[in-house]
Backbone of each chain as ProteinMPNN parsed JSONL, in Angstrom:
{"seq_chain_A": "MTDVEIEYCVPCGFLGRAEEIQHHLLQQFGQRLDRVALVTGDHGVLTVSVDGERIWDKSEDEYDPDLILRRVRPHVGT", "coords_chain_A": {"N_chain_A": [[0.84, -1.2, 0.0], [0.922, 1.918, -1.134], [0.777, 5.315, -0.92], [0.491, 8.339, -2.369], [0.704, 11.852, -1.988], [0.262, 14.937, -3.544], [0.534, 18.153, -2.848], [-0.6, 21.27, -3.935], [-0.357, 24.739, -4.839], [-3.19, 26.398, -5.64], [-4.025, 29.109, -6.452], [-1.53, 29.999, -7.392], [-1.213, 28.724, -9.774], [-0.108, 26.167, -10.003], [-1.131, 23.761, -10.834], [-0.508, 22.44, -13.284], [2.185, 21.665, -12.902], [1.913, 19.966, -10.712], [0.341, 17.987, -11.878], [2.152, 17.033, -13.749], [4.174, 15.87, -12.152], [2.628, 13.882, -10.915], [1.888, 12.361, -13.18], [4.394, 11.383, -14.083], [5.023, 9.693, -11.899], [2.9, 7.81, -11.922], [3.13, 6.746, -14.487], [5.6, 5.532, -14.252], [5.439, 3.765, -12.008], [2.879, 2.634, -11.884], [0.555, 0.167, -10.935], [1.986, -0.419, -8.685], [1.813, 1.679, -7.055], [-0.825, 2.665, -4.87], [-2.44, 4.907, -4.99], [-2.437, 8.262, -6.232], [-2.84, 11.417, -5.082], [-4.015, 14.654, -5.91], [-3.844, 17.446, -4.012], [-5.52, 20.284, -3.029], [-4.166, 23.51, -2.332], [-2.714, 26.552, -0.957], [-0.766, 29.629, -0.692], [1.692, 29.217, -2.028], [2.458, 26.559, -1.873], [4.022, 23.504, -2.859], [4.372, 20.314, -2.661], [5.472, 16.911, -2.093], [4.334, 13.948, -0.705], [4.793, 10.699, 0.704], [3.012, 8.06, 1.902], [2.405, 9.682, 4.098], [4.831, 10.842, 4.722], [6.859, 13.57, 4.069], [8.612, 13.973, 1.126], [9.586, 15.637, -0.766], [9.914, 19.119, -1.411], [9.053, 22.093, -2.841], [10.037, 24.49, -1.856], [12.458, 23.876, -0.829], [13.785, 22.039, -2.399], [15.192, 21.247, -5.616], [13.272, 21.591, -8.653], [12.667, 18.763, -10.152], [11.461, 16.218, -11.802], [12.573, 13.648, -12.017], [14.249, 13.43, -9.815], [12.3, 13.447, -7.802], [11.005, 11.071, -8.416], [13.08, 9.262, -7.848], [13.151, 9.559, -5.105], [10.705, 8.6, -4.333], [10.817, 5.96, -5.027], [12.059, 4.095, -3.075], [9.921, 3.673, -1.377], [8.097, 2.147, -2.634], [6.415, -0.862, -3.356], [7.489, -4.063, -4.725]], "CA_chain_A": [[0.0, 0.0, 0.0], [1.696, 3.149, -1.226], [-0.176, 6.407, -1.051], [1.228, 9.566, -2.627], [-0.064, 13.101, -2.015], [0.934, 16.105, -4.089], [-0.237, 19.35, -2.499], [-0.172, 22.348, -4.83], [-0.996, 26.045, -4.672], [-4.149, 26.632, -6.725], [-3.922, 30.465, -7.02], [-0.231, 30.183, -8.06], [-1.2, 28.048, -11.066], [0.799, 25.018, -9.949], [-1.816, 22.523, -11.217], [0.244, 21.763, -14.35], [3.373, 21.01, -12.35], [1.445, 18.847, -9.885], [-0.082, 16.935, -12.811], [3.35, 16.467, -14.368], [4.78, 14.978, -11.149], [1.73, 12.732, -10.785], [1.977, 11.54, -14.396], [5.677, 10.678, -14.011], [4.973, 8.634, -10.893], [1.973, 6.748, -12.327], [3.731, 6.108, -15.658], [6.735, 4.731, -13.822], [5.167, 2.743, -11.0], [1.581, 1.988, -12.143], [-0.172, -0.416, -9.807], [2.799, -0.515, -7.466], [1.212, 2.722, -6.212], [-2.262, 2.515, -4.688], [-3.128, 6.126, -5.408], [-1.748, 9.55, -6.178], [-3.864, 12.454, -4.911], [-3.694, 16.075, -5.997], [-4.486, 18.092, -2.874], [-5.516, 21.725, -3.287], [-3.625, 24.344, -1.27], [-2.392, 27.921, -1.368], [0.48, 30.121, -0.104], [2.914, 28.792, -2.707], [2.849, 25.179, -1.562], [4.139, 22.406, -3.833], [5.079, 19.28, -1.891], [5.131, 15.514, -2.374], [4.44, 13.08, 0.47], [4.528, 9.285, 0.48], [2.54, 7.453, 3.151], [2.433, 10.697, 5.15], [6.18, 11.385, 4.918], [7.197, 14.528, 3.018], [9.882, 13.574, 0.498], [10.034, 16.701, -1.668], [9.264, 20.4, -1.112], [9.527, 23.104, -3.78], [10.732, 25.585, -1.177], [13.79, 23.412, -0.402], [14.407, 21.115, -3.352], [15.133, 21.553, -7.043], [12.159, 20.972, -9.376], [13.214, 17.752, -11.054], [10.594, 15.048, -11.649], [13.355, 12.413, -11.824], [14.657, 13.426, -8.402], [11.117, 13.045, -7.024], [10.84, 9.645, -8.69], [14.084, 8.502, -7.088], [12.823, 9.596, -3.673], [9.513, 7.784, -4.095], [11.1, 4.545, -5.324], [12.261, 3.202, -1.918], [8.664, 3.442, -0.659], [7.195, 1.428, -3.517], [6.544, -2.318, -3.354], [8.002, -4.619, -5.992]], "C_chain_A": [[0.875, 1.25, 0.0], [0.787, 4.268, -1.712], [0.624, 7.699, -1.21], [0.267, 10.748, -2.605], [0.812, 14.203, -2.579], [0.056, 17.295, -3.747], [0.304, 20.508, -3.32], [-0.994, 23.602, -4.589], [-1.885, 26.333, -5.883], [-4.004, 28.051, -7.292], [-2.594, 30.743, -7.729], [-0.201, 29.546, -9.446], [-0.253, 26.864, -11.114], [0.126, 23.705, -10.351], [-1.008, 21.747, -12.253], [1.466, 21.026, -13.825], [2.991, 19.806, -11.498], [1.03, 17.673, -10.769], [1.131, 16.255, -13.438], [4.039, 15.481, -13.412], [3.953, 13.696, -11.028], [1.878, 11.791, -11.979], [3.277, 10.724, -14.405], [5.595, 9.484, -13.062], [4.078, 7.481, -11.356], [2.465, 6.023, -13.576], [4.805, 5.117, -15.225], [6.301, 3.532, -12.985], [3.82, 2.038, -11.186], [0.952, 1.44, -10.876], [0.688, -0.692, -8.587], [2.459, 0.645, -6.531], [-0.28, 2.416, -6.065], [-3.004, 3.721, -5.223], [-2.155, 7.289, -5.383], [-2.837, 10.611, -6.131], [-3.265, 13.828, -5.168], [-4.533, 16.788, -4.945], [-4.39, 19.604, -3.079], [-5.002, 22.496, -2.069], [-3.4, 25.76, -1.769], [-1.054, 28.328, -0.744], [1.734, 29.492, -0.706], [3.314, 27.349, -2.521], [2.988, 24.324, -2.833], [5.011, 21.358, -3.15], [4.614, 17.894, -2.331], [5.353, 14.712, -1.095], [4.102, 11.652, 0.072], [4.18, 8.656, 1.818], [2.739, 8.426, 4.317], [3.796, 11.332, 5.398], [6.525, 12.329, 3.761], [8.567, 14.188, 2.429], [10.405, 14.642, -0.466], [9.223, 17.958, -1.372], [9.89, 21.447, -2.029], [10.368, 24.182, -3.105], [12.152, 25.19, -0.751], [14.548, 22.678, -1.499], [14.26, 21.641, -4.777], [13.893, 20.893, -7.676], [12.707, 20.038, -10.437], [12.379, 16.483, -10.868], [11.378, 13.751, -11.444], [13.902, 12.296, -10.399], [13.499, 12.937, -7.521], [10.891, 11.541, -7.182], [11.839, 8.802, -7.885], [13.763, 8.482, -5.597], [11.579, 8.779, -3.342], [9.872, 6.293, -4.146], [11.285, 3.662, -4.085], [10.97, 2.864, -1.158], [7.724, 2.5, -1.409], [7.469, -0.066, -3.434], [7.032, -2.823, -4.697], [6.923, -5.447, -6.686]], "O_chain_A": [[1.49, 1.591, 1.01], [0.134, 4.176, -2.752], [1.347, 8.106, -0.3], [-0.843, 10.667, -3.132], [1.953, 14.387, -2.156], [-1.04, 17.438, -4.288], [1.515, 20.71, -3.397], [-2.157, 23.542, -4.191], [-1.398, 26.491, -7.003], [-3.87, 28.198, -8.507], [-2.531, 31.629, -8.581], [0.726, 29.792, -10.218], [0.342, 26.586, -12.156], [0.735, 22.642, -10.229], [-0.837, 20.535, -12.123], [1.755, 19.905, -14.245], [3.644, 18.764, -11.544], [1.32, 16.517, -10.461], [1.134, 15.04, -13.635], [4.437, 14.39, -13.821], [4.486, 12.586, -11.036], [1.98, 10.575, -11.813], [3.265, 9.527, -14.695], [6.049, 8.389, -13.396], [4.44, 6.314, -11.206], [2.248, 4.82, -13.717], [4.905, 4.012, -15.758], [6.747, 2.41, -13.225], [3.647, 0.929, -10.68], [0.826, 2.143, -9.873], [0.182, -1.148, -7.562], [2.782, 0.598, -5.344], [-0.924, 1.964, -7.012], [-4.065, 3.588, -5.834], [-1.187, 7.302, -4.623], [-3.664, 10.695, -7.039], [-2.163, 14.136, -4.714], [-5.763, 16.745, -4.975], [-3.299, 20.138, -3.281], [-5.349, 22.186, -0.93], [-3.837, 26.126, -2.86], [-0.289, 27.465, -0.313], [2.718, 29.258, -0.004], [4.392, 26.943, -2.957], [2.175, 24.418, -3.753], [6.231, 21.501, -3.073], [3.518, 17.727, -2.865], [6.417, 14.784, -0.479], [3.244, 11.415, -0.779], [4.969, 8.716, 2.761], [3.189, 8.031, 5.392], [3.908, 12.261, 6.198], [6.485, 11.923, 2.6], [9.561, 14.124, 3.153], [11.542, 14.556, -0.929], [8.02, 17.894, -1.118], [11.101, 21.665, -2.001], [11.297, 24.721, -3.706], [12.951, 26.042, -0.362], [15.778, 22.686, -1.536], [13.327, 22.379, -5.094], [13.508, 19.787, -7.296], [13.156, 20.479, -11.495], [12.564, 15.756, -9.893], [10.895, 12.845, -10.765], [14.002, 11.198, -9.85], [13.692, 12.124, -6.617], [10.621, 10.834, -6.211], [11.484, 7.768, -7.319], [14.063, 7.509, -4.904], [11.413, 8.319, -2.212], [9.312, 5.478, -3.412], [10.72, 2.569, -4.039], [10.924, 1.898, -0.397], [6.683, 2.103, -0.885], [8.625, -0.489, -3.44], [6.995, -2.099, -5.692], [7.162, -5.995, -7.762]]}, "seq_chain_B": "MTDVEIEYCVPCGFLGRAEEIQHHLLQQFGQRLDRVALVTGDHGVLTVSVDGERIWDKSEDEYDPDLILRRVRPHVGT", "coords_chain_B": {"N_chain_B": [[-15.409, 19.946, 2.866], [-14.502, 18.133, 0.229], [-13.983, 15.233, -1.484], [-12.609, 13.572, -4.065], [-12.437, 10.557, -5.915], [-10.887, 8.891, -8.535], [-10.958, 5.931, -10.007], [-8.984, 3.858, -12.012], [-8.292, 1.589, -14.722], [-5.188, 0.273, -14.945], [-3.68, -1.591, -16.676], [-5.313, -1.397, -18.944], [-4.721, 1.037, -20.011], [-5.969, 3.419, -19.202], [-5.056, 5.669, -17.963], [-4.71, 8.229, -19.169], [-7.373, 9.052, -19.673], [-8.37, 9.143, -17.082], [-6.742, 11.164, -16.038], [-7.653, 13.27, -17.601], [-10.322, 13.61, -16.75], [-9.814, 14.269, -14.071], [-8.369, 16.672, -14.444], [-10.318, 18.356, -15.619], [-12.109, 18.573, -13.458], [-10.528, 19.784, -11.441], [-9.734, 22.136, -12.703], [-12.185, 23.365, -12.956], [-13.328, 23.511, -10.334], [-11.297, 23.993, -8.471], [-10.066, 25.066, -5.375], [-12.42, 24.479, -4.109], [-12.676, 21.828, -4.109], [-11.19, 19.382, -2.011], [-9.38, 17.389, -2.632], [-8.338, 15.4, -5.405], [-8.034, 12.169, -6.235], [-6.132, 9.816, -8.096], [-6.697, 6.5, -8.43], [-5.23, 3.387, -8.615], [-6.24, 0.603, -10.588], [-7.69, -2.439, -12.008], [-9.043, -4.776, -14.458], [-10.682, -3.318, -16.244], [-11.825, -1.139, -14.976], [-13.213, 2.142, -14.618], [-14.088, 4.653, -12.829], [-15.821, 7.252, -10.997], [-15.9, 8.681, -7.842], [-17.432, 10.577, -5.232], [-16.805, 11.757, -2.1], [-16.988, 9.116, -1.255], [-19.242, 8.19, -2.559], [-20.325, 6.655, -5.479], [-20.48, 8.275, -8.517], [-20.236, 8.146, -11.202], [-19.717, 5.749, -13.792], [-17.843, 4.042, -16.071], [-18.812, 1.671, -17.206], [-21.491, 1.944, -17.248], [-22.229, 4.536, -17.872], [-22.127, 7.226, -20.255], [-19.025, 8.38, -21.685], [-18.254, 11.432, -20.815], [-16.835, 14.239, -19.987], [-18.109, 16.617, -19.169], [-20.6, 15.787, -18.273], [-19.801, 14.336, -16.035], [-18.746, 16.402, -14.515], [-21.092, 17.858, -14.018], [-22.351, 16.07, -12.347], [-20.693, 16.038, -10.164], [-20.867, 18.582, -9.195], [-23.135, 19.167, -7.331], [-22.07, 18.216, -4.957], [-20.134, 19.892, -4.159], [-18.747, 22.469, -2.185], [-19.569, 25.984, -1.787]], "CA_chain_B": [[-14.466, 18.883, 2.527], [-14.963, 17.304, -0.875], [-12.916, 14.288, -1.763], [-12.966, 12.84, -5.28], [-11.563, 9.446, -6.297], [-11.061, 8.344, -9.878], [-10.258, 4.648, -10.106], [-8.813, 3.56, -13.434], [-7.609, 0.346, -15.066], [-3.818, 0.552, -15.396], [-3.299, -2.338, -17.884], [-6.13, -0.957, -20.096], [-4.25, 2.316, -20.527], [-6.962, 4.457, -18.915], [-4.467, 6.784, -17.215], [-4.994, 9.501, -19.848], [-8.76, 9.446, -19.451], [-8.492, 9.511, -15.659], [-6.111, 12.483, -15.89], [-8.519, 14.266, -18.24], [-11.438, 13.864, -15.826], [-9.251, 14.982, -12.914], [-8.029, 18.038, -14.852], [-11.584, 19.085, -15.754], [-12.686, 18.859, -12.137], [-9.69, 20.737, -10.693], [-9.828, 23.422, -13.416], [-13.511, 23.956, -12.721], [-13.703, 23.738, -8.94], [-10.137, 24.451, -7.701], [-10.01, 24.798, -3.932], [-13.698, 23.981, -3.586], [-12.375, 20.412, -3.861], [-10.021, 19.18, -1.153], [-8.406, 16.537, -3.312], [-8.802, 14.454, -6.423], [-7.047, 11.086, -6.253], [-6.152, 8.752, -9.097], [-6.545, 5.227, -7.727], [-4.898, 2.378, -9.618], [-7.068, -0.602, -10.565], [-7.584, -3.254, -13.222], [-10.327, -5.329, -14.902], [-11.501, -2.404, -17.037], [-12.51, -0.135, -14.151], [-13.046, 3.596, -14.723], [-15.208, 5.162, -12.031], [-15.613, 8.489, -10.241], [-16.657, 8.73, -6.593], [-17.314, 11.809, -4.461], [-17.041, 11.465, -0.691], [-17.345, 7.702, -1.111], [-20.43, 7.831, -3.342], [-20.007, 6.529, -6.906], [-21.383, 9.133, -9.292], [-20.072, 7.858, -12.638], [-19.078, 4.45, -14.02], [-17.692, 3.814, -17.505], [-19.556, 0.51, -17.683], [-22.937, 2.28, -17.287], [-22.481, 5.917, -18.28], [-21.389, 7.775, -21.392], [-17.82, 9.122, -21.319], [-18.488, 12.843, -21.12], [-16.312, 14.966, -18.83], [-19.066, 17.619, -18.691], [-21.6, 15.051, -17.488], [-19.174, 14.039, -14.741], [-18.68, 17.695, -13.825], [-22.439, 18.193, -13.519], [-22.702, 15.174, -11.233], [-19.868, 16.384, -8.999], [-21.202, 19.936, -8.724], [-23.961, 19.263, -6.113], [-21.312, 17.801, -3.769], [-19.037, 20.837, -3.959], [-19.089, 23.659, -1.408], [-19.551, 27.243, -2.56]], "C_chain_B": [[-15.055, 18.019, 1.422], [-13.789, 16.526, -1.438], [-13.347, 13.451, -2.967], [-11.948, 11.725, -5.509], [-11.917, 9.005, -7.706], [-10.256, 7.052, -9.928], [-10.179, 4.261, -11.575], [-8.017, 2.274, -13.614], [-6.243, 0.663, -15.663], [-3.475, -0.247, -16.662], [-4.107, -1.952, -19.12], [-5.627, 0.345, -20.7], [-5.237, 3.446, -20.302], [-6.388, 5.647, -18.145], [-4.828, 8.132, -17.85], [-6.412, 9.977, -19.615], [-8.983, 9.873, -18.008], [-7.901, 10.896, -15.418], [-6.999, 13.578, -16.477], [-9.696, 14.627, -17.325], [-10.946, 14.695, -14.633], [-8.978, 16.45, -13.263], [-9.287, 18.898, -14.972], [-12.114, 19.508, -14.388], [-11.86, 19.913, -11.401], [-9.674, 22.112, -11.371], [-11.118, 24.141, -13.037], [-13.686, 24.39, -11.269], [-12.542, 24.199, -8.068], [-10.249, 24.08, -6.23], [-11.362, 24.447, -3.318], [-13.639, 22.455, -3.453], [-11.18, 20.342, -2.923], [-8.939, 18.399, -1.868], [-9.106, 15.74, -4.398], [-7.699, 13.409, -6.559], [-7.242, 10.203, -7.479], [-5.786, 7.454, -8.391], [-6.302, 4.146, -8.773], [-5.774, 1.135, -9.45], [-6.823, -1.438, -11.811], [-8.969, -3.734, -13.624], [-11.254, -4.286, -15.53], [-12.157, -1.277, -16.271], [-12.188, 1.291, -14.6], [-14.274, 4.192, -14.056], [-14.812, 6.448, -11.33], [-16.503, 8.442, -9.004], [-16.397, 10.055, -5.892], [-17.708, 11.502, -3.024], [-17.584, 10.045, -0.513], [-18.548, 7.258, -1.917], [-20.067, 7.783, -4.825], [-21.004, 7.351, -7.72], [-21.241, 8.904, -10.798], [-19.303, 6.551, -12.779], [-19.056, 4.22, -15.525], [-18.576, 2.687, -18.025], [-21.052, 0.806, -17.803], [-23.208, 3.616, -17.958], [-21.628, 6.284, -19.485], [-20.13, 8.48, -20.898], [-17.969, 10.561, -21.769], [-18.025, 13.639, -19.9], [-17.292, 16.022, -18.289], [-20.196, 16.992, -17.877], [-21.049, 14.778, -16.086], [-19.128, 15.303, -13.888], [-20.053, 18.066, -13.234], [-22.828, 17.315, -12.34], [-21.872, 15.465, -9.98], [-20.383, 17.668, -8.356], [-22.05, 19.974, -7.435], [-23.213, 18.916, -4.821], [-20.287, 18.846, -3.34], [-19.536, 22.041, -3.166], [-19.008, 24.915, -2.269], [-18.424, 28.138, -2.071]], "O_chain_B": [[-15.998, 17.262, 1.653], [-12.758, 17.084, -1.811], [-14.328, 12.711, -2.898], [-10.747, 11.921, -5.322], [-13.082, 8.777, -8.031], [-9.025, 7.074, -9.896], [-11.173, 4.326, -12.299], [-7.186, 1.915, -12.781], [-6.145, 1.243, -16.744], [-3.021, 0.347, -17.64], [-3.639, -2.157, -20.24], [-6.057, 0.724, -21.789], [-5.334, 4.348, -21.133], [-7.132, 6.531, -17.721], [-5.207, 9.068, -17.147], [-6.642, 11.164, -19.386], [-9.693, 10.842, -17.741], [-8.475, 11.707, -14.691], [-7.091, 14.675, -15.926], [-10.022, 15.802, -17.152], [-11.57, 15.682, -14.241], [-9.305, 17.353, -12.493], [-9.321, 20.03, -14.487], [-12.516, 20.655, -14.191], [-12.42, 20.832, -10.802], [-9.607, 23.136, -10.692], [-11.139, 25.354, -12.828], [-14.138, 25.503, -11.0], [-12.785, 24.758, -6.998], [-10.496, 22.924, -5.886], [-11.438, 24.147, -2.127], [-14.465, 21.861, -2.759], [-10.258, 21.151, -3.027], [-7.749, 18.69, -1.742], [-10.3, 15.448, -4.316], [-6.574, 13.723, -6.947], [-8.37, 9.882, -7.855], [-4.7, 7.326, -7.825], [-7.084, 4.005, -9.714], [-6.019, 0.674, -8.335], [-5.885, -1.192, -12.57], [-9.97, -3.167, -13.184], [-12.472, -4.36, -15.368], [-12.959, -0.531, -16.833], [-11.042, 1.609, -14.921], [-15.359, 4.232, -14.637], [-13.632, 6.708, -11.096], [-17.705, 8.195, -9.1], [-15.29, 10.592, -5.945], [-18.819, 11.039, -2.764], [-18.506, 9.806, 0.266], [-18.851, 6.066, -1.96], [-19.556, 8.762, -5.369], [-22.214, 7.15, -7.625], [-22.042, 9.416, -11.58], [-18.379, 6.266, -12.017], [-20.1, 4.203, -16.178], [-19.04, 2.741, -19.164], [-21.797, 0.019, -18.387], [-24.272, 3.822, -18.542], [-20.552, 5.725, -19.701], [-20.139, 9.103, -19.837], [-17.829, 10.874, -22.951], [-18.734, 13.708, -18.896], [-17.305, 16.293, -17.088], [-20.686, 17.585, -16.916], [-21.742, 14.964, -15.086], [-19.431, 15.276, -12.695], [-20.147, 18.526, -12.096], [-23.544, 17.754, -11.44], [-22.303, 15.171, -8.866], [-20.343, 17.826, -7.136], [-21.724, 20.736, -6.525], [-23.655, 19.271, -3.728], [-19.649, 18.712, -2.295], [-20.613, 22.57, -3.44], [-18.436, 24.892, -3.359], [-18.24, 29.238, -2.59]]}, "name": "protein", "num_of_chains": 2, "seq": "MTDVEIEYCVPCGFLGRAEEIQHHLLQQFGQRLDRVALVTGDHGVLTVSVDGERIWDKSEDEYDPDLILRRVRPHVGTMTDVEIEYCVPCGFLGRAEEIQHHLLQQFGQRLDRVALVTGDHGVLTVSVDGERIWDKSEDEYDPDLILRRVRPHVGT"}
């Protein structure tokens, strides 16, 4: 059971970036993930959490979908 | 609090359709939705549920993102 949440700032127009991250993860891992949720937020947020653990944050980390993928991988079943 | 789940069949290649439905809903309702999750499934599933209630099912309903939007609307806060 692997549950990913991508919280994104709606007024900032981060929907496209959140969708891009989600697409990368679902393309790569498919049914090895149970779900990927886009969670609406504001105040500039763009974060990725796996099973409740934050693994990427726009305010601290480079925007690189492959980096995010590498950080999700250890949480994913085989 | 409005929580949408789109379950889609991964081996059928329904990711694109699930993403399209999700995009329509988030473009339309933004922060009036709390989250829209893509849930991985198989056996041909493509369904939309709002707060646990199934409001659209590919096996019964026409594929029309606007129809889905109209069925979600009554569940969405103002």
